PAMITI-424892 format. One record per residue: chain; x, z, y of N, C-alpha, C in turn; residue number from 1; residue in three letters. Coordinates in nm, 2 decimals, m for minus. Layout:
BEGIN
<node c="A" n_east="X" n_up="Z" n_north="Y" ca_east="X" ca_up="Z" ca_north="Y" c_east="X" c_up="Z" c_north="Y" k="NUM" r="ALA"/>
...
***
This chain:
BEGIN
<node c="A" n_east="1.79" n_up="m1.75" n_north="0.74" ca_east="1.75" ca_up="m1.71" ca_north="0.63" c_east="1.84" c_up="m1.61" c_north="0.55" k="1" r="UNK"/>
<node c="A" n_east="1.75" n_up="m1.52" n_north="0.47" ca_east="1.84" ca_up="m1.41" ca_north="0.43" c_east="1.89" c_up="m1.43" c_north="0.27" k="2" r="UNK"/>
<node c="A" n_east="2.01" n_up="m1.39" n_north="0.24" ca_east="2.06" ca_up="m1.39" ca_north="0.10" c_east="2.03" c_up="m1.29" c_north="0.01" k="3" r="UNK"/>
<node c="A" n_east="1.96" n_up="m1.29" n_north="m0.10" ca_east="1.92" ca_up="m1.19" ca_north="m0.16" c_east="2.04" c_up="m1.15" c_north="m0.24" k="4" r="UNK"/>
<node c="A" n_east="2.06" n_up="m1.02" n_north="m0.25" ca_east="2.15" ca_up="m0.95" ca_north="m0.37" c_east="2.07" c_up="m0.92" c_north="m0.48" k="5" r="UNK"/>
<node c="A" n_east="2.12" n_up="m0.97" n_north="m0.59" ca_east="2.02" ca_up="m0.96" ca_north="m0.69" c_east="2.10" c_up="m0.88" c_north="m0.82" k="6" r="UNK"/>
<node c="A" n_east="2.01" n_up="m0.80" n_north="m0.88" ca_east="2.07" ca_up="m0.74" ca_north="m1.03" c_east="2.09" c_up="m0.82" c_north="m1.13" k="7" r="UNK"/>
<node c="A" n_east="2.21" n_up="m0.83" n_north="m1.18" ca_east="2.25" ca_up="m0.93" ca_north="m1.27" c_east="2.25" c_up="m0.87" c_north="m1.44" k="8" r="UNK"/>
<node c="A" n_east="2.32" n_up="m0.77" n_north="m1.46" ca_east="2.34" ca_up="m0.72" ca_north="m1.59" c_east="2.21" c_up="m0.63" c_north="m1.64" k="9" r="UNK"/>
<node c="A" n_east="2.20" n_up="m0.62" n_north="m1.77" ca_east="2.11" ca_up="m0.56" ca_north="m1.84" c_east="2.14" c_up="m0.40" c_north="m1.81" k="10" r="UNK"/>
<node c="A" n_east="2.26" n_up="m0.35" n_north="m1.78" ca_east="2.28" ca_up="m0.21" ca_north="m1.74" c_east="2.24" c_up="m0.17" c_north="m1.62" k="11" r="UNK"/>
<node c="A" n_east="2.23" n_up="m0.29" n_north="m1.52" ca_east="2.17" ca_up="m0.24" ca_north="m1.37" c_east="2.02" c_up="m0.24" c_north="m1.40" k="12" r="UNK"/>
<node c="A" n_east="1.96" n_up="m0.32" n_north="m1.46" ca_east="1.81" ca_up="m0.31" ca_north="m1.48" c_east="1.78" c_up="m0.18" c_north="m1.56" k="13" r="UNK"/>
<node c="A" n_east="1.83" n_up="m0.14" n_north="m1.65" ca_east="1.81" ca_up="m0.02" ca_north="m1.72" c_east="1.82" c_up="0.11" c_north="m1.63" k="14" r="UNK"/>
<node c="A" n_east="1.93" n_up="0.10" n_north="m1.56" ca_east="1.95" ca_up="0.22" ca_north="m1.48" c_east="1.82" c_up="0.24" c_north="m1.39" k="15" r="UNK"/>
<node c="A" n_east="1.78" n_up="0.11" n_north="m1.31" ca_east="1.67" ca_up="0.12" ca_north="m1.22" c_east="1.55" c_up="0.17" c_north="m1.31" k="16" r="UNK"/>
<node c="A" n_east="1.52" n_up="0.13" n_north="m1.44" ca_east="1.41" ca_up="0.15" ca_north="m1.50" c_east="1.38" c_up="0.30" c_north="m1.55" k="17" r="UNK"/>
<node c="A" n_east="1.50" n_up="0.36" n_north="m1.58" ca_east="1.54" ca_up="0.50" ca_north="m1.62" c_east="1.53" c_up="0.60" c_north="m1.53" k="18" r="UNK"/>
<node c="A" n_east="1.59" n_up="0.58" n_north="m1.41" ca_east="1.60" ca_up="0.66" ca_north="m1.29" c_east="1.51" c_up="0.64" c_north="m1.19" k="19" r="UNK"/>
<node c="A" n_east="1.46" n_up="0.52" n_north="m1.17" ca_east="1.37" ca_up="0.50" ca_north="m1.06" c_east="1.21" c_up="0.56" c_north="m1.06" k="20" r="UNK"/>
<node c="A" n_east="1.17" n_up="0.52" n_north="m0.95" ca_east="1.03" ca_up="0.56" ca_north="m0.95" c_east="0.95" c_up="0.44" c_north="m0.93" k="21" r="UNK"/>
<node c="A" n_east="0.81" n_up="0.43" n_north="m0.97" ca_east="0.73" ca_up="0.30" ca_north="m0.95" c_east="0.61" c_up="0.32" c_north="m0.86" k="22" r="UNK"/>
<node c="A" n_east="0.59" n_up="0.21" n_north="m0.82" ca_east="0.45" ca_up="0.18" ca_north="m0.74" c_east="0.41" c_up="0.05" c_north="m0.78" k="23" r="UNK"/>
<node c="A" n_east="0.26" n_up="0.04" n_north="m0.79" ca_east="0.20" ca_up="m0.07" ca_north="m0.84" c_east="0.09" c_up="m0.10" c_north="m0.79" k="24" r="UNK"/>
<node c="A" n_east="0.05" n_up="m0.25" n_north="m0.80" ca_east="m0.07" ca_up="m0.30" ca_north="m0.75" c_east="m0.13" c_up="m0.39" c_north="m0.87" k="25" r="UNK"/>
<node c="A" n_east="m0.25" n_up="m0.46" n_north="m0.86" ca_east="m0.29" ca_up="m0.53" ca_north="m0.96" c_east="m0.19" c_up="m0.64" c_north="m1.00" k="26" r="UNK"/>
<node c="A" n_east="m0.11" n_up="m0.68" n_north="m0.91" ca_east="m0.03" ca_up="m0.81" ca_north="m0.96" c_east="0.11" c_up="m0.79" c_north="m0.99" k="27" r="UNK"/>
<node c="A" n_east="0.17" n_up="m0.67" n_north="m0.90" ca_east="0.31" ca_up="m0.64" ca_north="m0.93" c_east="0.34" c_up="m0.50" c_north="m0.94" k="28" r="UNK"/>
<node c="A" n_east="0.44" n_up="m0.45" n_north="m1.00" ca_east="0.50" ca_up="m0.31" ca_north="m1.02" c_east="0.64" c_up="m0.31" c_north="m0.97" k="29" r="UNK"/>
<node c="A" n_east="0.66" n_up="m0.22" n_north="m0.86" ca_east="0.80" ca_up="m0.22" ca_north="m0.81" c_east="0.85" c_up="m0.08" c_north="m0.87" k="30" r="UNK"/>
<node c="A" n_east="0.98" n_up="m0.09" n_north="m0.93" ca_east="1.04" ca_up="0.01" ca_north="m0.99" c_east="1.17" c_up="0.03" c_north="m0.88" k="31" r="UNK"/>
<node c="A" n_east="1.19" n_up="0.14" n_north="m0.81" ca_east="1.30" ca_up="0.14" ca_north="m0.71" c_east="1.39" c_up="0.26" c_north="m0.74" k="32" r="UNK"/>
<node c="A" n_east="1.51" n_up="0.25" n_north="m0.70" ca_east="1.60" ca_up="0.36" ca_north="m0.70" c_east="1.67" c_up="0.37" c_north="m0.56" k="33" r="UNK"/>
<node c="A" n_east="1.65" n_up="0.46" n_north="m0.49" ca_east="1.72" ca_up="0.49" ca_north="m0.33" c_east="1.86" c_up="0.53" c_north="m0.37" k="34" r="UNK"/>
<node c="A" n_east="1.95" n_up="0.45" n_north="m0.29" ca_east="2.11" ca_up="0.51" ca_north="m0.28" c_east="2.13" c_up="0.56" c_north="m0.17" k="35" r="UNK"/>
<node c="A" n_east="2.27" n_up="0.60" n_north="m0.15" ca_east="2.31" ca_up="0.62" ca_north="m0.02" c_east="2.37" c_up="0.50" c_north="0.02" k="36" r="UNK"/>
<node c="A" n_east="2.42" n_up="0.41" n_north="m0.05" ca_east="2.50" ca_up="0.29" ca_north="m0.01" c_east="2.47" c_up="0.17" c_north="m0.10" k="37" r="UNK"/>
<node c="A" n_east="2.50" n_up="0.05" n_north="m0.08" ca_east="2.51" ca_up="m0.06" ca_north="m0.17" c_east="2.38" c_up="m0.15" c_north="m0.11" k="38" r="UNK"/>
<node c="A" n_east="2.32" n_up="m0.12" n_north="0.02" ca_east="2.23" ca_up="m0.24" ca_north="0.04" c_east="2.11" c_up="m0.24" c_north="m0.04" k="39" r="UNK"/>
<node c="A" n_east="2.03" n_up="m0.35" n_north="m0.02" ca_east="1.91" ca_up="m0.38" ca_north="m0.09" c_east="1.95" c_up="m0.47" c_north="m0.21" k="40" r="UNK"/>
<node c="A" n_east="1.93" n_up="m0.43" n_north="m0.32" ca_east="1.94" ca_up="m0.52" ca_north="m0.44" c_east="1.81" c_up="m0.53" c_north="m0.52" k="41" r="UNK"/>
<node c="A" n_east="1.79" n_up="m0.65" n_north="m0.58" ca_east="1.66" ca_up="m0.68" ca_north="m0.65" c_east="1.68" c_up="m0.74" c_north="m0.76" k="42" r="UNK"/>
<node c="A" n_east="1.57" n_up="m0.73" n_north="m0.85" ca_east="1.58" ca_up="m0.79" ca_north="m0.98" c_east="1.44" c_up="m0.83" c_north="m1.00" k="43" r="UNK"/>
<node c="A" n_east="1.40" n_up="m0.92" n_north="m1.08" ca_east="1.27" ca_up="m0.99" ca_north="m1.13" c_east="1.26" c_up="m0.99" c_north="m1.26" k="44" r="UNK"/>
<node c="A" n_east="1.15" n_up="m0.92" n_north="m1.31" ca_east="1.11" ca_up="m0.94" ca_north="m1.45" c_east="0.97" c_up="m1.00" c_north="m1.48" k="45" r="UNK"/>
<node c="A" n_east="0.98" n_up="m1.11" n_north="m1.54" ca_east="0.84" ca_up="m1.18" ca_north="m1.56" c_east="0.84" c_up="m1.21" c_north="m1.72" k="46" r="UNK"/>
<node c="A" n_east="0.73" n_up="m1.14" n_north="m1.78" ca_east="0.74" ca_up="m1.16" ca_north="m1.93" c_east="0.66" c_up="m1.26" c_north="m1.97" k="47" r="UNK"/>
<node c="A" n_east="0.67" n_up="m1.30" n_north="m2.11" ca_east="0.60" ca_up="m1.42" ca_north="m2.14" c_east="0.45" c_up="m1.38" c_north="m2.15" k="48" r="UNK"/>
<node c="A" n_east="0.40" n_up="m1.28" n_north="m2.13" ca_east="0.25" ca_up="m1.26" ca_north="m2.12" c_east="0.20" c_up="m1.32" c_north="m1.99" k="49" r="UNK"/>
<node c="A" n_east="0.28" n_up="m1.36" n_north="m1.89" ca_east="0.23" ca_up="m1.42" ca_north="m1.76" c_east="0.22" c_up="m1.56" c_north="m1.79" k="50" r="UNK"/>
<node c="A" n_east="0.29" n_up="m1.63" n_north="m1.89" ca_east="0.26" ca_up="m1.77" ca_north="m1.91" c_east="0.41" c_up="m1.84" c_north="m1.96" k="51" r="UNK"/>
<node c="A" n_east="0.40" n_up="m1.95" n_north="m1.98" ca_east="0.52" ca_up="m2.02" ca_north="m2.03" c_east="0.62" c_up="m2.04" c_north="m1.93" k="52" r="UNK"/>
<node c="A" n_east="0.74" n_up="m2.12" n_north="m1.95" ca_east="0.86" ca_up="m2.11" ca_north="m1.87" c_east="0.83" c_up="m2.16" c_north="m1.74" k="53" r="UNK"/>
<node c="A" n_east="0.74" n_up="m2.26" n_north="m1.73" ca_east="0.72" ca_up="m2.33" ca_north="m1.59" c_east="0.65" c_up="m2.22" c_north="m1.50" k="54" r="UNK"/>
<node c="A" n_east="0.53" n_up="m2.17" n_north="m1.57" ca_east="0.47" ca_up="m2.06" ca_north="m1.48" c_east="0.56" c_up="m1.95" c_north="m1.46" k="55" r="UNK"/>
<node c="A" n_east="0.64" n_up="m1.89" n_north="m1.53" ca_east="0.72" ca_up="m1.77" ca_north="m1.50" c_east="0.81" c_up="m1.82" c_north="m1.40" k="56" r="UNK"/>
<node c="A" n_east="0.87" n_up="m1.93" n_north="m1.40" ca_east="0.97" ca_up="m1.96" ca_north="m1.29" c_east="0.90" c_up="m1.99" c_north="m1.16" k="57" r="UNK"/>
<node c="A" n_east="0.77" n_up="m2.05" n_north="m1.17" ca_east="0.71" ca_up="m2.05" ca_north="m1.05" c_east="0.67" c_up="m1.93" c_north="m0.98" k="58" r="UNK"/>
<node c="A" n_east="0.64" n_up="m1.82" n_north="m1.08" ca_east="0.60" ca_up="m1.69" ca_north="m1.02" c_east="0.74" c_up="m1.62" c_north="m0.97" k="59" r="UNK"/>
<node c="A" n_east="0.85" n_up="m1.62" n_north="m1.03" ca_east="0.98" ca_up="m1.58" ca_north="m0.99" c_east="1.02" c_up="m1.63" c_north="m0.85" k="60" r="UNK"/>
<node c="A" n_east="1.01" n_up="m1.78" n_north="m0.84" ca_east="1.04" ca_up="m1.83" ca_north="m0.71" c_east="0.95" c_up="m1.79" c_north="m0.58" k="61" r="UNK"/>
<node c="A" n_east="0.83" n_up="m1.77" n_north="m0.62" ca_east="0.73" ca_up="m1.73" ca_north="m0.51" c_east="0.76" c_up="m1.57" c_north="m0.47" k="62" r="UNK"/>
<node c="A" n_east="0.79" n_up="m1.48" n_north="m0.57" ca_east="0.84" ca_up="m1.35" ca_north="m0.56" c_east="0.96" c_up="m1.34" c_north="m0.47" k="63" r="UNK"/>
<node c="A" n_east="1.06" n_up="m1.43" n_north="m0.51" ca_east="1.19" ca_up="m1.40" ca_north="m0.44" c_east="1.18" c_up="m1.48" c_north="m0.31" k="64" r="UNK"/>
<node c="A" n_east="1.09" n_up="m1.59" n_north="m0.27" ca_east="1.08" ca_up="m1.63" ca_north="m0.15" c_east="1.01" c_up="m1.52" c_north="m0.06" k="65" r="UNK"/>
<node c="A" n_east="0.90" n_up="m1.44" n_north="m0.10" ca_east="0.82" ca_up="m1.35" ca_north="m0.04" c_east="0.93" c_up="m1.24" c_north="0.01" k="66" r="UNK"/>
<node c="A" n_east="1.01" n_up="m1.18" n_north="m0.09" ca_east="1.11" ca_up="m1.08" ca_north="m0.06" c_east="1.20" c_up="m1.13" c_north="0.05" k="67" r="UNK"/>
<node c="A" n_east="1.26" n_up="m1.25" n_north="0.03" ca_east="1.34" ca_up="m1.32" ca_north="0.16" c_east="1.26" c_up="m1.29" c_north="0.28" k="68" r="UNK"/>
<node c="A" n_east="1.14" n_up="m1.32" n_north="0.29" ca_east="1.07" ca_up="m1.30" ca_north="0.42" c_east="1.05" c_up="m1.17" c_north="0.47" k="69" r="UNK"/>
<node c="A" n_east="1.04" n_up="m1.08" n_north="0.39" ca_east="1.03" ca_up="m0.94" ca_north="0.41" c_east="1.18" c_up="m0.88" c_north="0.44" k="70" r="UNK"/>
<node c="A" n_east="1.26" n_up="m0.94" n_north="0.40" ca_east="1.41" ca_up="m0.87" ca_north="0.42" c_east="1.43" c_up="m0.82" c_north="0.55" k="71" r="UNK"/>
<node c="A" n_east="1.40" n_up="m0.89" n_north="0.68" ca_east="1.42" ca_up="m0.83" ca_north="0.79" c_east="1.35" c_up="m0.68" c_north="0.82" k="72" r="UNK"/>
<node c="A" n_east="1.24" n_up="m0.66" n_north="0.76" ca_east="1.18" ca_up="m0.55" ca_north="0.77" c_east="1.21" c_up="m0.42" c_north="0.68" k="73" r="UNK"/>
<node c="A" n_east="1.28" n_up="m0.45" n_north="0.57" ca_east="1.34" ca_up="m0.34" ca_north="0.48" c_east="1.45" c_up="m0.25" c_north="0.55" k="74" r="UNK"/>
<node c="A" n_east="1.44" n_up="m0.14" n_north="0.51" ca_east="1.53" ca_up="m0.04" ca_north="0.56" c_east="1.61" c_up="0.04" c_north="0.44" k="75" r="UNK"/>
<node c="A" n_east="1.71" n_up="0.10" n_north="0.48" ca_east="1.80" ca_up="0.18" ca_north="0.35" c_east="1.86" c_up="0.12" c_north="0.26" k="76" r="UNK"/>
<node c="A" n_east="1.88" n_up="0.18" n_north="0.15" ca_east="1.96" ca_up="0.14" ca_north="0.04" c_east="1.89" c_up="0.15" c_north="m0.07" k="77" r="UNK"/>
<node c="A" n_east="1.89" n_up="0.04" n_north="m0.16" ca_east="1.79" ca_up="0.08" ca_north="m0.29" c_east="1.81" c_up="m0.05" c_north="m0.38" k="78" r="UNK"/>
<node c="A" n_east="1.82" n_up="m0.01" n_north="m0.51" ca_east="1.80" ca_up="m0.11" ca_north="m0.60" c_east="1.65" c_up="m0.12" c_north="m0.66" k="79" r="UNK"/>
<node c="A" n_east="1.60" n_up="m0.23" n_north="m0.67" ca_east="1.46" ca_up="m0.25" ca_north="m0.70" c_east="1.42" c_up="m0.36" c_north="m0.82" k="80" r="UNK"/>
<node c="A" n_east="1.33" n_up="m0.32" n_north="m0.90" ca_east="1.30" ca_up="m0.43" ca_north="m0.99" c_east="1.14" c_up="m0.46" c_north="m0.97" k="81" r="UNK"/>
<node c="A" n_east="1.12" n_up="m0.59" n_north="m0.96" ca_east="0.96" ca_up="m0.62" ca_north="m0.95" c_east="0.93" c_up="m0.68" c_north="m1.06" k="82" r="UNK"/>
<node c="A" n_east="0.84" n_up="m0.61" n_north="m1.13" ca_east="0.77" ca_up="m0.65" ca_north="m1.26" c_east="0.63" c_up="m0.72" c_north="m1.23" k="83" r="UNK"/>
<node c="A" n_east="0.64" n_up="m0.86" n_north="m1.30" ca_east="0.50" ca_up="m0.93" ca_north="m1.27" c_east="0.41" c_up="m0.88" c_north="m1.37" k="84" r="UNK"/>
<node c="A" n_east="0.27" n_up="m0.87" n_north="m1.34" ca_east="0.18" ca_up="m0.84" ca_north="m1.42" c_east="0.10" c_up="m0.97" c_north="m1.45" k="85" r="UNK"/>
<node c="A" n_east="0.02" n_up="m0.96" n_north="m1.57" ca_east="m0.05" ca_up="m1.10" ca_north="m1.60" c_east="m0.12" c_up="m1.19" c_north="m1.51" k="86" r="UNK"/>
<node c="A" n_east="m0.21" n_up="m1.11" n_north="m1.42" ca_east="m0.28" ca_up="m1.18" ca_north="m1.32" c_east="m0.21" c_up="m1.26" c_north="m1.21" k="87" r="UNK"/>
<node c="A" n_east="m0.07" n_up="m1.23" n_north="m1.20" ca_east="0.02" ca_up="m1.30" ca_north="m1.10" c_east="0.01" c_up="m1.43" c_north="m1.09" k="88" r="UNK"/>
<node c="A" n_east="m0.02" n_up="m1.51" n_north="m1.23" ca_east="0.00" ca_up="m1.65" ca_north="m1.24" c_east="m0.10" c_up="m1.70" c_north="m1.17" k="89" r="UNK"/>
<node c="A" n_east="m0.23" n_up="m1.64" n_north="m1.16" ca_east="m0.34" ca_up="m1.69" ca_north="m1.08" c_east="m0.33" c_up="m1.67" c_north="m0.92" k="90" r="UNK"/>
<node c="A" n_east="m0.25" n_up="m1.62" n_north="m0.89" ca_east="m0.25" ca_up="m1.56" ca_north="m0.75" c_east="m0.18" c_up="m1.67" c_north="m0.66" k="91" r="UNK"/>
<node c="A" n_east="m0.23" n_up="m1.65" n_north="m0.53" ca_east="m0.16" ca_up="m1.74" ca_north="m0.43" c_east="m0.03" c_up="m1.66" c_north="m0.37" k="92" r="UNK"/>
<node c="A" n_east="0.05" n_up="m1.75" n_north="m0.30" ca_east="0.18" ca_up="m1.70" ca_north="m0.25" c_east="0.13" c_up="m1.60" c_north="m0.16" k="93" r="UNK"/>
<node c="A" n_east="0.03" n_up="m1.60" n_north="m0.07" ca_east="0.00" ca_up="m1.51" ca_north="0.03" c_east="m0.03" c_up="m1.38" c_north="m0.05" k="94" r="UNK"/>
<node c="A" n_east="m0.12" n_up="m1.39" n_north="m0.16" ca_east="m0.16" ca_up="m1.26" ca_north="m0.22" c_east="m0.04" c_up="m1.18" c_north="m0.29" k="95" r="UNK"/>
<node c="A" n_east="0.07" n_up="m1.26" n_north="m0.33" ca_east="0.21" ca_up="m1.20" ca_north="m0.37" c_east="0.27" c_up="m1.14" c_north="m0.28" k="96" r="UNK"/>
<node c="A" n_east="0.27" n_up="m1.22" n_north="m0.17" ca_east="0.36" ca_up="m1.16" ca_north="m0.05" c_east="0.28" c_up="m1.04" c_north="0.00" k="97" r="UNK"/>
<node c="A" n_east="0.15" n_up="m1.02" n_north="0.01" ca_east="0.07" ca_up="m0.90" ca_north="0.06" c_east="0.09" c_up="m0.79" c_north="m0.04" k="98" r="UNK"/>
<node c="A" n_east="0.10" n_up="m0.82" n_north="m0.17" ca_east="0.11" ca_up="m0.72" ca_north="m0.27" c_east="0.25" c_up="m0.66" c_north="m0.25" k="99" r="UNK"/>
<node c="A" n_east="0.35" n_up="m0.74" n_north="m0.25" ca_east="0.50" ca_up="m0.71" ca_north="m0.24" c_east="0.51" c_up="m0.62" c_north="m0.10" k="100" r="UNK"/>
<node c="A" n_east="0.45" n_up="m0.66" n_north="0.01" ca_east="0.45" ca_up="m0.57" ca_north="0.13" c_east="0.38" c_up="m0.45" c_north="0.09" k="101" r="UNK"/>
<node c="A" n_east="0.29" n_up="m0.43" n_north="0.04" ca_east="0.22" ca_up="m0.31" ca_north="0.01" c_east="0.31" c_up="m0.22" c_north="m0.08" k="102" r="UNK"/>
<node c="A" n_east="0.36" n_up="m0.26" n_north="m0.19" ca_east="0.43" ca_up="m0.17" ca_north="m0.28" c_east="0.57" c_up="m0.13" c_north="m0.20" k="103" r="UNK"/>
<node c="A" n_east="0.62" n_up="m0.21" n_north="m0.12" ca_east="0.75" ca_up="m0.18" ca_north="m0.06" c_east="0.71" c_up="m0.05" c_north="0.05" k="104" r="UNK"/>
<node c="A" n_east="0.58" n_up="m0.09" n_north="0.11" ca_east="0.55" ca_up="0.01" ca_north="0.23" c_east="0.52" c_up="0.15" c_north="0.15" k="105" r="UNK"/>
<node c="A" n_east="0.46" n_up="0.16" n_north="0.04" ca_east="0.44" ca_up="0.28" ca_north="m0.05" c_east="0.55" c_up="0.34" c_north="m0.08" k="106" r="UNK"/>
<node c="A" n_east="0.66" n_up="0.27" n_north="m0.10" ca_east="0.80" ca_up="0.33" ca_north="m0.17" c_east="0.85" c_up="0.36" c_north="m0.05" k="107" r="UNK"/>
<node c="A" n_east="0.84" n_up="0.33" n_north="0.08" ca_east="0.91" ca_up="0.37" ca_north="0.20" c_east="1.04" c_up="0.28" c_north="0.23" k="108" r="UNK"/>
<node c="A" n_east="1.03" n_up="0.17" n_north="0.18" ca_east="1.13" ca_up="0.07" ca_north="0.21" c_east="1.12" c_up="0.00" c_north="0.33" k="109" r="UNK"/>
<node c="A" n_east="1.00" n_up="m0.01" n_north="0.37" ca_east="0.97" ca_up="m0.08" ca_north="0.49" c_east="0.98" c_up="m0.04" c_north="0.62" k="110" r="UNK"/>
<node c="A" n_east="1.03" n_up="m0.09" n_north="0.73" ca_east="1.05" ca_up="0.00" ca_north="0.85" c_east="0.89" c_up="0.00" c_north="0.93" k="111" r="UNK"/>
<node c="A" n_east="0.86" n_up="0.12" n_north="0.96" ca_east="0.73" ca_up="0.14" ca_north="1.03" c_east="0.74" c_up="0.14" c_north="1.19" k="112" r="UNK"/>
<node c="A" n_east="0.69" n_up="0.04" n_north="1.24" ca_east="0.69" ca_up="0.02" ca_north="1.37" c_east="0.59" c_up="0.11" c_north="1.46" k="113" r="UNK"/>
***
């Protein structure tokens, strides 16, 4: 099982938001900033539009687990923020993982075999 290195401070999130590039699907927006060092660092943003606290936490847990499963396929060094869109509350885990894989591939952060 892989350990996620997460963005914690508002300053770190703001840096990615302002300097990063974005890729999106119907469920998820990925904002990422590629570095030369630092490994893969991630943050998750789920607004109140998605639902109440229980729903938001469920979505966040699913997104974190999907990223954990995709960690062996990731390459390079980047800081990234996953932003959940409103329809994600109705999505299954498989749909969330598929969308995360798609945005990571579009961003060039997945290894291509």
